[in-house]
C-alpha positions as CSV (number, residue, x, y, z in Angstrom):
1,X,113.1,-152.3,-2.2
2,X,110.5,-152.8,0.5
3,X,110.8,-150.8,3.7
4,X,111.6,-152.1,7.2
5,X,112.8,-151.2,10.6
6,X,115.2,-152.5,13.2
7,X,114.5,-152.9,16.9
8,X,117.0,-153.5,19.7
9,X,116.1,-154.4,23.3
10,X,119.0,-153.6,25.6
11,X,118.6,-155.4,28.9
12,X,120.7,-156.0,32.0
13,X,121.3,-159.7,31.2
14,X,120.4,-160.0,27.5
15,X,120.3,-158.0,24.3
16,X,117.8,-158.8,21.5
17,X,117.8,-157.3,18.0
18,X,115.3,-157.8,15.2
19,X,114.6,-156.9,11.6
20,X,110.9,-156.3,11.0
21,X,108.5,-155.2,8.2
22,X,106.5,-152.0,8.4
23,X,103.6,-154.2,9.7
24,X,105.7,-155.3,12.6
25,X,106.4,-158.8,11.4
26,X,109.8,-160.1,12.6
27,X,112.0,-161.3,9.7
28,X,115.2,-161.9,11.6
29,X,116.0,-162.1,15.3
30,X,119.3,-162.2,17.2
31,X,119.9,-162.6,21.0
32,X,123.0,-162.5,23.1
33,X,124.1,-162.2,26.7
34,X,125.0,-158.8,28.0
35,X,128.6,-158.8,29.1
36,X,128.4,-156.5,32.1
37,X,132.1,-156.6,32.8
38,X,132.7,-154.9,29.5
39,X,130.8,-151.9,30.5
40,X,129.0,-149.4,28.3
41,X,131.7,-149.4,25.6
42,X,131.3,-153.2,25.3
43,X,127.6,-152.9,25.3
44,X,127.6,-150.3,22.6
45,X,130.0,-152.4,20.5
46,X,127.6,-155.3,20.8
47,X,124.6,-153.2,19.7
48,X,126.5,-152.0,16.7
49,X,127.6,-155.5,15.8
50,X,124.0,-156.8,15.9
51,X,122.7,-153.8,14.0
52,X,125.4,-154.2,11.3
53,X,124.6,-157.9,10.9
54,X,120.9,-157.3,10.5
55,X,121.5,-154.5,8.0
56,X,123.4,-156.9,5.8
57,X,120.5,-159.4,6.2
58,X,118.0,-156.7,5.4
59,X,119.8,-156.0,2.1
60,X,119.7,-159.7,1.3
61,X,115.9,-159.7,2.1
62,X,115.3,-156.7,-0.1
63,X,114.4,-154.5,2.8
64,X,115.5,-150.9,3.2
65,X,115.8,-150.0,7.0
66,X,114.0,-146.7,7.6
67,X,114.5,-146.4,11.3
68,X,116.1,-148.0,14.4
69,X,114.2,-148.2,17.7
70,X,116.1,-148.9,21.0
71,X,114.4,-149.9,24.2
72,X,117.0,-149.4,27.0
73,X,117.0,-150.9,30.5
74,X,117.4,-147.7,32.4
75,X,116.2,-144.1,32.4
76,X,116.5,-142.2,29.1
77,X,116.2,-138.6,27.9
78,X,113.7,-139.4,25.0
79,X,114.0,-136.0,23.4
80,X,117.8,-136.2,23.1
81,X,118.2,-139.9,22.8
82,X,120.6,-139.9,25.8
83,X,120.9,-142.7,28.3
84,X,120.9,-141.3,31.9
85,X,122.3,-144.5,33.3
86,X,122.0,-148.3,33.5
87,X,121.1,-149.9,36.8
88,X,123.0,-153.0,35.8
89,X,126.0,-152.0,33.7
90,X,128.6,-149.3,34.5
91,X,129.6,-146.5,32.1
92,X,126.3,-145.7,30.5
93,X,125.9,-142.4,32.4
94,X,124.8,-139.6,30.0
95,X,125.7,-141.8,27.0
96,X,124.5,-140.1,23.7
97,X,123.2,-143.4,22.2
98,X,121.0,-142.0,19.5
99,X,123.7,-139.6,18.2
100,X,126.4,-142.4,18.2
101,X,124.1,-144.8,16.3
102,X,123.0,-142.3,13.8
103,X,126.7,-141.3,13.2
104,X,127.7,-144.9,12.8
105,X,124.8,-146.1,10.5
106,X,123.2,-143.0,9.1
107,X,119.7,-144.2,10.0
108,X,117.3,-142.1,12.1
109,X,117.1,-143.7,15.6
110,X,114.8,-143.3,18.5
111,X,115.8,-144.3,22.1
112,X,113.4,-144.9,25.0
113,X,113.4,-146.8,28.3
114,X,112.4,-150.4,28.3
115,X,109.2,-149.9,30.3
116,X,107.8,-147.4,27.7
117,X,109.0,-149.8,24.9
118,X,107.2,-152.7,26.6
119,X,104.1,-150.6,27.0
120,X,104.1,-149.7,23.3
121,X,104.8,-153.4,22.4
122,X,101.8,-154.7,24.3
123,X,99.6,-151.9,23.0
124,X,100.5,-152.3,19.4
125,X,101.0,-156.1,19.2
126,X,99.8,-157.7,22.4
127,X,97.3,-157.6,25.2
128,X,96.6,-153.9,24.7
129,X,95.4,-153.9,21.1
130,X,92.2,-152.0,20.6
131,X,92.4,-150.2,24.0
132,X,93.4,-146.6,24.2
133,X,93.6,-146.2,28.0
134,X,95.8,-148.8,29.8
135,X,98.4,-149.3,32.5
136,X,101.2,-151.7,31.8
137,X,103.1,-153.0,34.9
138,X,106.2,-155.1,34.4
139,X,107.0,-157.1,37.5
140,X,110.4,-158.8,37.3
141,X,113.7,-158.2,39.2
142,X,112.3,-154.6,39.6
143,X,109.0,-153.0,38.7
144,X,108.5,-150.7,35.7
145,X,105.4,-149.4,34.1
146,X,103.9,-147.3,31.3
147,X,100.7,-145.5,30.6
148,X,98.6,-145.2,27.4
149,X,96.0,-142.4,27.8
150,X,93.7,-141.3,25.0
151,X,95.7,-143.4,22.5
152,X,99.1,-141.7,23.4
153,X,102.0,-142.8,25.5
154,X,102.3,-140.6,28.5
155,X,106.0,-139.6,28.9
156,X,106.0,-136.7,31.4
157,X,108.4,-133.8,31.5
158,X,111.5,-135.9,31.8
159,X,110.3,-139.1,30.3
160,X,109.7,-140.6,33.8
161,X,105.9,-141.0,33.7
162,X,104.6,-144.5,34.6
163,X,107.3,-145.2,37.3
164,X,104.8,-147.2,39.4
165,X,107.6,-149.2,40.9
166,X,108.7,-146.2,42.8
167,X,105.3,-145.2,44.1
168,X,105.6,-145.1,47.9
169,X,103.3,-147.8,49.3
170,X,104.7,-148.2,52.8
171,X,106.7,-145.2,54.0
172,X,108.5,-147.2,56.8
173,X,109.0,-150.2,54.5
174,X,112.2,-151.9,53.2
175,X,114.8,-150.0,51.4
176,X,114.4,-149.8,47.6
177,X,117.3,-149.8,45.1
178,X,116.4,-146.2,44.3
179,X,117.5,-145.2,47.9
180,X,114.0,-144.5,49.3
181,X,111.9,-146.7,51.6
182,X,108.7,-148.5,51.0
183,X,108.5,-148.3,47.2
184,X,106.3,-150.8,45.4
185,X,109.5,-152.4,43.9
186,X,110.8,-153.0,47.4
187,X,107.6,-154.8,48.4
188,X,106.3,-156.7,45.3
189,X,109.1,-157.2,42.8
190,X,110.6,-160.6,42.2
191,X,113.6,-159.5,44.2
192,X,111.4,-158.4,47.1
193,X,109.4,-161.6,47.2
194,X,112.5,-163.7,47.1
195,X,114.1,-161.6,49.9
196,X,111.0,-161.8,52.1
197,X,110.7,-165.5,51.6
198,X,114.4,-166.0,52.4
199,X,114.2,-164.0,55.6
200,X,111.0,-165.5,56.9
201,X,111.4,-169.2,55.9
202,X,115.1,-169.2,56.7
203,X,116.6,-170.6,53.5
204,X,117.7,-169.0,50.2
205,X,114.7,-168.6,47.9
206,X,113.8,-167.0,44.6
207,X,110.4,-165.5,43.9
208,X,109.6,-168.6,41.8
209,X,110.3,-170.9,44.7
210,X,108.2,-168.7,47.1
211,X,105.3,-169.1,44.7
212,X,105.9,-172.9,44.5
213,X,105.9,-173.2,48.3
214,X,102.7,-171.1,48.5
215,X,101.1,-173.3,45.9
216,X,101.9,-176.3,48.0
217,X,100.2,-174.7,51.1
218,X,103.2,-173.2,53.0
219,X,101.5,-170.5,55.2
220,X,104.6,-168.3,55.5
221,X,105.1,-168.2,51.7
222,X,101.4,-167.6,51.2
223,X,101.6,-164.6,53.6
224,X,104.6,-163.2,51.6
225,X,102.6,-163.4,48.4
226,X,99.5,-161.9,50.0
227,X,101.4,-158.9,51.2
228,X,103.0,-158.4,47.8
229,X,99.6,-158.7,46.1
230,X,98.1,-156.1,48.5
231,X,101.0,-153.7,47.7
232,X,100.3,-154.1,44.0
233,X,96.6,-153.6,44.5
234,X,97.3,-150.4,46.5
235,X,99.7,-148.9,43.8
236,X,97.6,-150.0,40.8
237,X,94.5,-148.6,42.5
238,X,96.1,-145.2,43.1
239,X,97.4,-145.0,39.5
240,X,94.0,-146.1,38.1
241,X,92.2,-143.4,40.1
242,X,94.4,-140.8,38.5
243,X,93.7,-141.6,34.8
244,X,90.9,-144.2,34.7
245,X,92.3,-147.0,32.4
246,X,90.2,-149.6,30.8
247,X,92.8,-152.3,31.2
248,X,95.7,-153.2,33.4
249,X,98.3,-155.4,31.9
250,X,100.8,-157.4,34.0
251,X,104.0,-158.4,32.4
252,X,107.4,-159.7,33.5
253,X,108.5,-163.0,35.1
254,X,106.4,-162.6,38.3
255,X,103.3,-162.1,36.2
256,X,103.7,-165.7,35.0
257,X,102.9,-167.0,38.5
258,X,99.8,-169.2,38.9
259,X,96.7,-167.1,38.4
260,X,95.2,-168.3,41.6
261,X,98.1,-166.8,43.5
262,X,98.5,-163.5,41.7
263,X,95.9,-162.3,39.2
264,X,92.8,-163.7,40.9
265,X,93.6,-162.2,44.4
266,X,94.7,-158.9,42.7
267,X,91.4,-158.6,40.9
268,X,89.6,-159.3,44.2
269,X,91.5,-156.7,46.2
270,X,91.8,-153.9,43.7
271,X,88.3,-152.6,44.2
272,X,89.2,-151.7,47.9
273,X,91.5,-149.0,46.5
274,X,89.4,-147.8,43.6
275,X,86.5,-145.4,43.1
276,X,83.5,-147.6,42.2
277,X,83.1,-145.9,38.8
278,X,86.8,-146.5,38.1
279,X,86.5,-150.2,39.1
280,X,83.5,-150.8,36.9
281,X,84.6,-152.6,33.8
282,X,88.3,-152.4,34.7
283,X,90.2,-155.5,33.2
284,X,93.3,-157.0,34.8
285,X,95.0,-159.4,32.5
286,X,98.4,-161.0,31.8
287,X,100.6,-159.6,29.0
288,X,100.7,-161.6,25.8
289,X,104.1,-161.0,24.5
290,X,106.1,-162.4,27.4
291,X,109.9,-162.0,27.0
292,X,109.3,-160.5,23.5
293,X,107.5,-157.4,24.9
294,X,110.9,-155.6,24.9
295,X,111.9,-156.3,21.3
296,X,108.4,-155.8,20.0
297,X,108.3,-152.5,21.9
298,X,111.6,-151.5,20.2
299,X,110.0,-152.3,16.9
300,X,107.0,-150.2,17.8
301,X,109.3,-147.3,18.7
302,X,110.9,-147.5,15.3
303,X,107.4,-147.5,13.7
304,X,106.1,-144.4,15.5
305,X,107.0,-142.1,12.6
306,X,105.2,-144.2,10.1
307,X,102.0,-145.1,11.9
308,X,99.1,-142.9,12.8
309,X,98.2,-141.7,15.4
310,X,101.8,-141.5,16.7
311,X,101.8,-141.9,20.5
312,X,104.4,-139.3,21.3
């Protein structure tokens, strides 16, 4: 039999599972909604059901699954494969996800947070290919990030490296879901842009609608976007000055905004916060994998053991 891997992307609203070859080619893909009301036990049961179905299909395809990679939407103890918690679904606190999956299926499993998985996905299969020093910033409902430095994923002591969304940009700024004030996530995430637009324009708005209004020339919406872009430039500049990346990759739903409103002004403002030598040659580009960054990252996690160099 040929060898393969399984990847599972566990998000707050959706779960995706895929069977892939050792080259990262997806053979089978499954998606389903996350049933938040069922809590962690329901989520774990759904993961097991998808994995079980894909293992049957792997046997039919003549693939022997060597490893399972899990990208989880919340902080994770990478060394132990334990989920600290989920920001969206109750009951995941200190859940031993790796141990439970290995006991159920007898297949070595690796568990990481979704930001690290997305970083690996873009590096191995997307906009980061061929670059060994990069910063990945995922801007959606919240803001996550990951760092590749010297061809290795930077994890940090407790697997919390790359949390650019919780860099303090404005100490007296709005309250962040983490409980602190003025985090980048509280200023430039999709939720933050929607909130600011709603408050200033006086009608319920999503971030997409704020961008649409700005594109049509609404000065208040444009100001909201300008402030979010400046917060992003400040945080990305501070991070880039620390480790000197060659490329900054923006992913997530907000990164799909019109280039003239987000990427172009970000490129123009970023040098204000960078050492000239760090700014020289720095590329700021949109992610390539889109929604699939999570599942491709989970596949990349599963492949770590088999590819060299392994970015541990």
